[in-house]
C-alpha positions as CSV (number, residue, x, y, z in Angstrom):
1,M,-3.0,-4.0,-9.7
2,T,-1.7,-6.1,-11.0
3,E,-1.1,-6.2,-10.1
4,A,0.5,-9.1,-11.8
5,A,3.9,-8.3,-10.5
6,L,1.8,-7.3,-7.6
7,L,0.5,-10.8,-7.5
8,N,3.6,-12.9,-7.5
9,L,5.5,-14.8,-4.7
10,A,8.3,-16.9,-5.8
11,P,7.8,-20.6,-5.5
12,P,10.5,-23.1,-4.5
13,P,13.5,-23.3,-6.9
14,V,13.3,-25.8,-9.8
15,A,15.2,-26.2,-13.0
16,T,13.5,-24.5,-16.0
17,R,14.0,-23.9,-19.7
18,V,14.5,-20.2,-19.2
19,G,16.7,-19.9,-16.2
20,T,19.2,-21.6,-14.0
21,T,17.1,-21.3,-11.0
22,A,13.4,-20.5,-11.1
23,G,12.1,-18.8,-8.0
24,E,15.3,-16.9,-7.4
25,R,14.1,-13.8,-5.6
26,F,14.8,-10.4,-7.2
27,L,14.5,-8.4,-4.0
28,V,15.0,-5.0,-5.6
29,L,12.2,-5.7,-8.0
30,D,10.0,-6.6,-5.0
31,S,10.7,-3.2,-3.6
32,W,10.0,-1.5,-6.9
33,R,6.6,-3.2,-6.9
34,G,5.8,-1.5,-3.6
35,I,6.9,1.9,-4.8
36,C,4.8,1.5,-7.9
37,A,1.7,0.5,-5.8
38,L,2.1,3.7,-3.7
39,L,2.5,5.8,-6.9
40,V,-0.8,4.4,-8.3
41,A,-2.4,5.2,-4.9
42,L,-1.1,8.8,-5.2
43,F,-2.6,9.0,-8.7
44,H,-6.0,8.1,-7.5
45,F,-6.2,10.5,-4.4
46,P,-7.6,13.9,-5.3
47,T,-6.1,16.9,-3.5
48,T,-5.0,20.4,-4.4
49,S,-1.4,19.8,-3.4
50,M,1.4,20.3,-5.8
51,I,2.2,16.5,-5.6
52,S,-1.3,15.5,-6.8
53,Q,-1.3,18.2,-9.4
54,S,2.1,17.3,-10.8
55,A,2.5,15.9,-14.3
56,F,4.5,12.9,-12.8
57,V,1.7,11.8,-10.5
58,G,-0.8,12.6,-13.3
59,G,1.0,10.0,-15.4
60,S,1.5,7.4,-12.6
61,Y,-1.3,5.2,-13.8
62,L,1.4,4.0,-16.2
63,F,3.1,2.1,-13.3
64,V,0.4,-0.5,-13.6
65,D,2.4,-1.5,-16.7
66,F,5.5,-2.0,-14.6
67,F,3.4,-4.6,-12.6
68,F,2.5,-6.4,-15.9
69,V,6.1,-6.5,-17.1
70,L,7.4,-7.7,-13.8
71,S,4.6,-10.3,-13.6
72,G,5.6,-11.8,-17.0
73,F,9.3,-11.9,-15.9
74,V,8.6,-13.6,-12.6
75,I,6.0,-16.0,-13.9
76,A,8.1,-17.1,-16.9
77,S,11.2,-17.5,-14.8
78,S,9.3,-19.5,-12.2
79,Y,7.0,-21.6,-14.3
80,G,8.5,-21.8,-17.8
81,G,9.7,-25.4,-17.3
82,R,6.9,-26.9,-15.3
83,L,3.8,-26.5,-17.4
84,S,4.3,-29.5,-19.7
85,E,1.8,-31.7,-17.8
86,P,-1.9,-31.2,-17.1
87,D,-1.4,-31.5,-13.4
88,G,1.2,-28.7,-13.6
89,L,-1.3,-26.6,-15.4
90,A,-3.9,-27.3,-12.7
91,R,-1.5,-26.5,-9.9
92,F,-0.5,-23.2,-11.6
93,A,-4.0,-22.0,-12.1
94,L,-5.0,-22.9,-8.6
95,V,-2.1,-21.1,-7.0
96,R,-2.5,-18.0,-9.2
97,F,-6.3,-18.0,-8.3
98,G,-5.5,-18.3,-4.7
99,R,-3.0,-15.4,-4.9
100,I,-5.4,-12.9,-6.2
101,Y,-9.0,-13.9,-5.4
102,P,-9.3,-14.0,-1.6
103,L,-8.3,-10.3,-1.2
104,H,-10.3,-9.4,-4.2
105,L,-13.4,-11.1,-2.6
106,L,-12.7,-9.3,0.7
107,M,-12.6,-5.9,-0.9
108,L,-15.8,-6.6,-2.9
109,A,-17.5,-7.5,0.4
110,A,-16.3,-4.3,1.9
111,F,-17.7,-2.2,-0.9
112,V,-21.0,-4.1,-0.8
113,A,-21.2,-3.5,2.9
114,F,-20.7,0.2,2.4
115,E,-23.4,0.4,-0.3
116,A,-25.7,-1.5,2.1
117,A,-24.9,1.0,4.9
118,R,-25.8,3.8,2.5
119,L,-29.3,2.4,2.2
120,V,-29.9,3.0,5.9
121,L,-27.7,6.0,6.5
122,P,-28.7,8.9,4.3
123,A,-25.8,11.0,5.6
124,L,-23.4,8.7,3.6
125,H,-25.0,9.7,0.3
126,G,-23.1,12.9,0.1
127,G,-24.5,16.1,-1.5
128,S,-25.3,14.8,-5.0
129,G,-24.1,11.3,-4.7
130,A,-25.6,8.5,-6.7
131,A,-28.1,6.2,-5.1
132,P,-26.7,3.0,-3.4
133,F,-26.0,0.1,-5.8
134,T,-25.9,2.4,-8.9
135,D,-23.3,4.2,-10.9
136,G,-20.6,1.5,-11.0
137,F,-21.8,-0.3,-8.0
138,G,-24.7,-2.2,-9.6
139,L,-25.6,-5.8,-9.2
140,K,-24.8,-6.7,-12.8
141,S,-21.3,-5.3,-12.4
142,L,-20.9,-7.2,-9.1
143,I,-21.5,-10.5,-10.9
144,A,-18.8,-9.6,-13.4
145,N,-16.4,-8.7,-10.6
146,L,-17.2,-11.9,-8.8
147,L,-16.3,-13.8,-12.0
148,L,-13.1,-11.8,-12.6
149,L,-14.5,-10.5,-15.9
150,Q,-14.3,-6.7,-15.1
151,G,-11.1,-6.2,-17.1
152,V,-11.7,-8.3,-20.3
153,G,-14.1,-6.2,-22.2
154,V,-17.5,-7.3,-20.9
155,E,-18.1,-4.1,-18.9
156,D,-18.5,-0.6,-20.3
157,H,-17.2,1.2,-17.2
158,L,-15.0,0.8,-14.1
159,S,-16.9,-0.7,-11.3
160,W,-16.7,-1.6,-7.6
161,N,-13.0,-1.8,-6.6
162,A,-11.9,0.0,-9.8
163,P,-8.2,-1.0,-9.8
164,S,-9.2,-4.7,-9.8
165,W,-9.6,-4.5,-13.6
166,S,-5.9,-5.3,-13.8
167,I,-6.1,-8.5,-11.8
168,S,-9.0,-9.6,-14.0
169,A,-6.9,-9.0,-17.1
170,E,-3.9,-10.6,-15.5
171,F,-5.6,-13.8,-14.4
172,F,-6.7,-14.6,-17.9
173,T,-3.2,-13.7,-19.2
174,Y,-1.9,-16.2,-16.7
175,L,-4.1,-18.9,-18.2
176,L,-3.2,-17.9,-21.8
177,F,0.5,-18.0,-20.8
178,A,0.1,-21.5,-19.3
179,G,-1.8,-22.8,-22.3
180,V,0.8,-21.4,-24.8
181,V,3.7,-22.9,-22.9
182,F,1.9,-26.3,-22.5
183,A,1.1,-26.4,-26.2
184,T,4.3,-25.1,-27.7
185,G,7.1,-25.6,-25.1
186,R,10.4,-24.1,-26.2
187,R,8.7,-22.3,-29.1
188,A,6.4,-20.3,-26.7
189,W,8.6,-17.2,-27.2
190,I,7.3,-16.8,-30.7
191,W,3.8,-16.2,-29.3
192,F,5.2,-13.7,-26.8
193,V,6.9,-11.8,-29.6
194,A,3.7,-11.8,-31.6
195,A,1.7,-10.4,-28.6
196,A,4.4,-7.8,-27.7
197,V,4.5,-6.5,-31.3
198,T,0.8,-6.5,-32.2
199,A,-0.6,-5.2,-28.9
200,P,0.9,-1.6,-29.1
201,F,-0.4,-1.2,-32.6
202,F,-3.8,-2.4,-31.5
203,L,-3.9,0.2,-28.8
204,L,-2.7,2.9,-31.1
205,A,-5.5,2.0,-33.5
206,F,-8.4,1.6,-31.1
207,S,-7.7,3.3,-27.8
208,T,-9.2,6.8,-27.4
209,R,-7.4,7.2,-24.0
210,H,-3.8,6.4,-25.1
211,M,-2.5,3.8,-22.6
212,D,-5.2,4.5,-20.0
213,V,-7.3,1.5,-20.9
214,S,-8.8,-0.7,-18.3
215,F,-12.3,-2.3,-18.5
216,D,-12.2,-2.2,-22.3
217,F,-8.8,-3.1,-23.6
218,G,-7.2,-4.0,-20.3
219,F,-6.5,-7.6,-21.3
220,I,-4.5,-6.3,-24.4
221,R,-2.6,-3.9,-22.3
222,C,-1.7,-6.6,-19.8
223,L,-0.7,-9.1,-22.5
224,Y,1.6,-6.5,-24.0
225,G,3.6,-5.9,-20.8
226,F,3.4,-9.5,-19.6
227,S,4.8,-10.7,-22.9
228,L,7.8,-8.4,-22.8
229,G,8.6,-9.5,-19.3
230,A,8.2,-13.2,-20.3
231,L,10.6,-12.6,-23.2
232,L,13.1,-11.0,-20.9
233,A,13.0,-14.1,-18.7
234,W,13.1,-16.5,-21.7
235,F,16.3,-15.1,-23.1
236,Q,18.1,-13.1,-20.3
237,H,17.4,-15.0,-17.1
238,D,20.6,-16.9,-17.1
239,S,22.7,-14.0,-18.1
240,I,21.2,-11.9,-15.3
241,A,21.7,-14.6,-12.8
242,E,25.4,-15.0,-13.7
243,A,25.9,-11.2,-13.7
244,R,24.3,-11.0,-10.3
245,Q,26.8,-13.5,-8.9
246,A,29.7,-11.4,-10.4
247,L,28.3,-8.2,-9.0
248,A,27.8,-9.6,-5.5
249,G,31.3,-8.5,-4.5
250,G,30.7,-4.9,-5.5
251,A,32.4,-4.9,-8.8
252,G,31.5,-1.8,-10.9
253,R,29.4,-0.4,-8.2
254,A,29.9,3.2,-9.4
255,V,28.9,2.5,-13.0
256,W,25.8,0.6,-12.0
257,T,24.8,3.3,-9.5
258,L,25.1,5.9,-12.3
259,A,23.0,3.7,-14.6
260,E,20.3,3.3,-12.0
261,L,20.2,7.1,-11.4
262,V,19.9,7.7,-15.1
263,M,17.1,5.1,-15.4
264,I,15.2,6.7,-12.5
265,A,15.5,10.1,-14.3
266,V,14.3,8.5,-17.6
267,I,11.3,7.0,-15.9
268,G,10.4,10.3,-14.2
269,V,10.7,12.3,-17.4
270,F,8.8,9.6,-19.4
271,V,5.9,9.3,-17.0
272,S,5.6,13.1,-16.7
273,A,5.5,13.6,-20.5
274,A,3.8,10.5,-21.8
275,G,0.8,10.1,-19.4
276,T,-1.6,12.2,-21.6
277,N,-0.6,11.1,-25.1
278,D,0.1,8.1,-27.3
279,A,3.8,8.0,-26.2
280,G,2.5,6.3,-23.0
281,I,1.9,3.2,-25.1
282,A,5.7,2.7,-24.9
283,A,5.6,2.4,-21.1
284,P,6.1,-1.4,-21.1
285,L,9.3,-1.0,-23.2
286,V,10.6,1.6,-20.7
287,F,9.7,-0.6,-17.7
288,A,11.2,-3.7,-19.3
289,L,14.5,-1.8,-19.7
290,A,14.3,-0.7,-16.0
291,L,13.5,-4.2,-14.9
292,Y,16.5,-5.6,-16.8
293,L,18.8,-3.0,-15.2
294,F,17.5,-3.3,-11.6
295,A,17.3,-7.1,-11.8
296,H,21.1,-7.0,-11.7
297,E,21.1,-5.3,-8.3
298,G,24.5,-3.8,-9.0
299,G,24.2,-0.1,-7.7
300,L,23.7,1.8,-4.5
301,I,20.1,2.4,-5.4
302,S,19.6,-1.3,-5.4
303,A,21.4,-1.6,-2.1
304,A,18.9,0.9,-0.6
305,L,16.0,-1.0,-2.1
306,R,17.1,-4.2,-0.4
307,S,16.6,-2.6,3.1
308,R,14.0,-4.0,5.4
309,P,11.4,-1.2,5.1
310,M,11.5,-1.3,1.3
311,L,11.2,-5.1,1.2
312,L,8.3,-4.9,3.5
313,L,6.7,-2.3,1.2
314,G,7.2,-4.8,-1.6
315,S,5.5,-7.5,0.3
316,L,2.5,-5.2,0.9
317,S,2.3,-4.1,-2.7
318,Y,-0.7,-6.2,-3.7
319,S,-2.7,-5.2,-0.7
320,I,-1.8,-1.6,-1.2
321,Y,-3.1,-1.8,-4.7
322,M,-6.3,-3.5,-3.7
323,V,-7.3,-1.6,-0.6
324,H,-6.2,2.0,-1.5
325,I,-9.4,3.0,-3.3
326,F,-11.6,1.9,-0.5
327,V,-9.5,3.7,2.1
328,Q,-9.4,6.9,0.0
329,A,-13.2,6.8,-0.6
330,R,-13.9,6.5,3.1
331,M,-11.6,9.3,3.9
332,I,-13.4,11.5,1.4
333,N,-16.7,10.4,3.0
334,A,-15.4,11.3,6.5
335,G,-14.0,14.7,5.2
336,G,-17.4,15.4,3.6
337,L,-19.2,14.8,6.8
338,I,-16.8,17.2,8.6
339,E,-17.2,19.7,5.9
340,R,-21.0,19.7,6.2
341,K,-20.8,20.2,9.9
342,L,-17.9,22.6,10.3
343,G,-17.3,24.1,6.8
344,L,-13.5,24.2,7.2
345,G,-12.7,23.7,3.6
346,V,-11.3,20.2,4.2
347,V,-13.1,18.6,1.3
348,G,-14.8,20.3,-1.7
349,D,-15.1,20.4,-5.5
350,M,-11.9,20.9,-7.3
351,T,-10.3,20.4,-10.7
352,L,-7.8,17.5,-11.1
353,R,-6.2,16.8,-14.5
354,G,-9.1,18.6,-16.2
355,D,-11.9,16.8,-14.4
356,Q,-14.2,18.0,-11.7
357,V,-13.8,15.9,-8.6
358,T,-14.3,16.0,-4.9
359,G,-11.1,16.1,-3.0
360,F,-9.0,17.4,-0.1
361,G,-7.5,20.9,0.5
362,V,-9.8,23.3,-1.3
363,A,-9.1,25.9,1.5
364,S,-5.4,25.2,1.9
365,P,-2.6,23.2,0.2
366,W,-1.4,22.4,3.7
367,I,-4.6,20.5,4.4
368,A,-4.2,18.8,1.1
369,F,-0.6,17.7,1.9
370,A,-1.7,16.5,5.4
371,A,-4.5,14.5,3.9
372,L,-2.2,13.0,1.4
373,M,0.3,11.9,4.1
374,A,-2.6,10.5,6.2
375,M,-3.9,8.6,3.3
376,L,-0.5,6.9,2.6
377,I,-0.2,5.9,6.3
378,A,-3.8,4.6,6.4
379,V,-3.3,2.6,3.2
380,I,0.0,1.0,4.5
381,V,-1.5,0.1,7.8
382,A,-4.7,-1.4,6.2
383,S,-2.5,-3.2,3.7
384,W,-0.4,-4.7,6.4
385,V,-3.6,-6.1,8.1
386,S,-4.9,-7.6,4.9
387,W,-1.5,-9.0,3.9
388,R,-1.0,-10.6,7.4
389,F,-4.5,-11.9,7.9
390,V,-5.9,-12.5,4.4
391,E,-3.3,-12.7,1.7
392,M,-0.7,-14.9,3.3
393,P,-3.0,-17.4,5.0
394,A,-5.2,-17.7,1.9
395,L,-2.2,-18.3,-0.4
396,A,-0.7,-20.9,2.1
397,W,-4.1,-22.7,2.0
398,F,-4.2,-22.8,-1.8
399,R,-0.7,-24.0,-2.0
400,R,-1.4,-26.8,0.3
401,L,-4.5,-27.6,-1.8
402,S,-2.4,-27.6,-5.0
403,K,0.0,-30.1,-3.6
404,R,-2.8,-32.6,-3.4
405,I,-3.2,-32.6,-7.2
């Protein structure tokens, strides 16, 4: 999920071509990353509640594109001036790999362990569930996932930890970005423009699911948003940094607050209206505008997003993105077991966005709402554990390793 913006921690400040200070933390954007991760989790959780059935949540898969745009902005701001030497390339690739792969590997192991448990515990199969290690959980797909190839067109379906297609696409976008900057230096922006212009037309021509591409054209989708974010950093980083200093004293707070409220309304209307049609292909453009506005941190909405709980949510964003499907699936498994024993209408077949799925609340929307709240709490708790004991220690280890290069 990508991540991507999900996958970035700012490195120590250094001078760059594209900004006065690389690594400057955009705290409000960190918080937005956490919000977007939770919205993607809501999109994936099937319930009969009005929240799950709403057009806004139905289009919230588009917030993955916010991650891509933010990732391009942060990566270009932080690394645009230190990829001119081979050892810089090697350090960049190693740290990026260390940022995404350890948690990805852990979640793959969790899914494999559950499939193995299904081999010996028939009760976990569900009513008409597929056999263990089939239907998206096959060994061939496992190899693709281990090699981070699940989002670059080698698979014909989503597999294992399904949202991880985005980190696959993003990792190879990282490598392409580094190669372009290494080879072209200050002219790298030309390549970003080319990608940002051609990618949406490619998706219009070849996608049969509008912007909802993943295992097939996920790399193109990622490159599109990432390039827009990189261009924003390339040409606007300095002006944003200067404006932030001017706004630090609260100048124009009312105007900026109004602009932030309007931007939130625009995002809400756009996501609600564009999730099921080709208009969704404009999502990276909408999110690039939102990123530019909120990077200034000028309004009261930004002030609220700099609060401790919101910043913690931003820190947990990658873990939220990576663990939520596993947590949700196990909740459905547990609900199914309860249903077979007690028949309370907790879990059953339902229709969500035109698809037949198994979800919560077939007997009561209140059960659906309670399940949704429980899911969010469980995901956040699990995310804190993985962030504290997997993400951060692994990233610190890979950063120490990169310094030896």
